[in-house]
N, C-alpha and C positions, 0 to 999 in steps of 0.2 A: 624396303627401307624408307622410301618417300612416304608411304602410307603410315608407317609407325611415327615418323617425324610429324606428319600432319595431325595424327591422333594426339600426340604429346602436346602439340601447340594448342589444339582445341581444348584439351583438359586444363592446361594452364590458364587459358582465357576464361573458361567457365569458373575455375577456382577463384580467379581474381575478381570476377563479377560478383560471385557469391559472397566473398569476403567484404567487398565494397558495400554490398547491400546490407550485410549484418552490421557493419561499422556505422552505417547511417540510419539504422532502424530507430524509430521513435516517432514523435509527433511530426507530421509532414510540414515542410516549409510552405509558407503562403506567399503569393505574389502581390498582395495588397497590404495596406496598413493594418487592417482588421477584416473579419468576416461578418458580413451582414446576414442576419437570420433570414430564412426563406419566407417567413411570415411578415406581415406588415407591421414592423416595429419601429417606433421613432428612434432615430440615432441622435442622442444628445448626451449630456454628461451623466444622466441617470443610467444610460445603457452600460456605462463602464464602472458603475458603482454597485457594491454589494453591502447591504446594511444588516445582514443576518448575524453579525458578531456583536452588535451593540448590547452592552450590559452583560455579556457572557462571562467576563472575567470576574464579575462580582456575584454571579449566581452560583448556587450550590446544586449538586447532583447526587442522588443516592447511589448510582452505579457509574462505572466507566462510561464516558460519553465523548463522542466525536462530532464536531460541527464543521462541515466542509464548505469550502469556497472553491468548487471545481466547475467545470463547464456546465454541469447540470444546473447548478445554482446561479452561475454568472455566465450567460452565453457569450459575453464579450471575450472570455478566455479562449474560445475556439481559435486554434492556430497560434496561440501565444506561448505554448509549452511551459506554462507555470500554473500552479494552484497551491492552496493553503488549507490547513486544517488546524482547529483548536482542539486539543485533547485534554480532558479533565479526569483526574484520577482521585476518587475518594480514598480515604485511608484504607490501606490493605487491598486495593483493587488492582486488577491486571488487564492489560490489553493483550488478549491471547495470541499465540503464534499465528502469523499471517504473512502474506507476501503482497507486494505491489508489482504486477507484471510489466508495467510500462514506465516505471521511474524509480530512481533512487529516492530516498527520503532523508532530509536534513532536519533533525529534531533540535529545537532550542528550548531548554527547560527554563521557564520564567518564574516558577514557584515550586518549592518543595524539593524532594529527592526521589530519584528513580533508579532502579536497577534495569539496565537494558542489555540486550544481547541479540546476536544473529548467528546463523549457521551457514558456513560457506559450502561450496560444492564438493569439498573434501570431507564434509561432515565435522569440521572443526568449529567449536563454539567460541565466540568472542563476547565477553561480558565486560561491563563497566558500571560503576555506581556514579551517577551524575548528581552534581549539586546545582543549585540555582545559578544560572548564567552559563552553564556548560552546553556545548553542542555535540551531537553524535550523528554520524552518517550511517544509514543502513543501505548497503549496495542494492542496486536494482535487481528485483526478482528473488532475493534470498529471504528465507524464513526468518522472522525476527519477532521480538516481543518487548513490552515494557511492563514493569511491576513496581507499584508503590509499596515499598517494604515498611513504611512508617504506619503504625497502627493508630496513630492519633491525628496526623495532619494530611491534608489533601495536597495534590501536586497538579500543576498546569504546564502544558507545553504547547509550542507552536511548531507545526511541521510544514516544511516547504517541499514541493515536488517539481521535478523537471518535466511535467506533463500536465496538460489541461484536464486529463482524465487518467490518473495513475492506476486506477482499479485496485480493489482489495479482495484477496482470496483468503478467507479465514480457514485455517487448517482444521480445527475441530468441526466447523460447520460443513466444509466441503467433503470431509471424510465420513462423518457420522450422521449428517442430516440431509443427504441428497439422494437417498434411496439405494445406496450400495447394499447388496445382499448381506444379511447378518453372518451367513456362513463364510462368505468371502472375507469379511472383516475379521472374523474369529481366526481363520487360518492365517491371514496377513499379520495379525498382532499376536499370534501364538497363544490364544486364550480361548474361552468358550463363548457360545452364543449368548448365554445369560449375562455375562459381563458386558458384552457389546450392547445388549438391550438396556442395561442399567446406564451406560454412558449416554446412549441416545435419549433416554428418558430425562437425564439431567440437563440435556441441551434444549429441551422443549421450552418455549416461552411460558412463563408463569401467567396464569389467567388474571 
């Protein structure tokens, strides 16, 4: 009896610790104001500044384009649990289904109109048509997309992330352009190898 009680107590302790770990998962807290890079880098105002967005709102792009300000582009973000991206959608363009494994995404549409959507873990699709000035949140880790349905006008959005490195996993690329065997994909999608090869060919970068 005592052994069963001890086992039960240990199970509850482990379950509590696991739940606590999951609840606190994300960018680690830091014990200093900011993290100094390991290389010899001068720490001044320039270290906390990113200039890569200058002029971007007035520029045009022929295809969907993302300009990020994450830890890779701005090392001062390390440990700060924030990052940004500017997303530009030419008329009729799409940001294909993808996920951000380390953060939710809060999208702010500053120009144009977008159809957005995400799929939850019960495979339920949530969609919305956004107008300029609208915000939409994509929950952490869930597959989502954005589509500029307007055939004549471009759209621009700003996305904020609760991680210095949210990560992006493209569904089409991760499934069809990472070397998974054509036969496995054909069985998984209940189609033939020829169809899979056509999809792969369409995802290859144009020369």
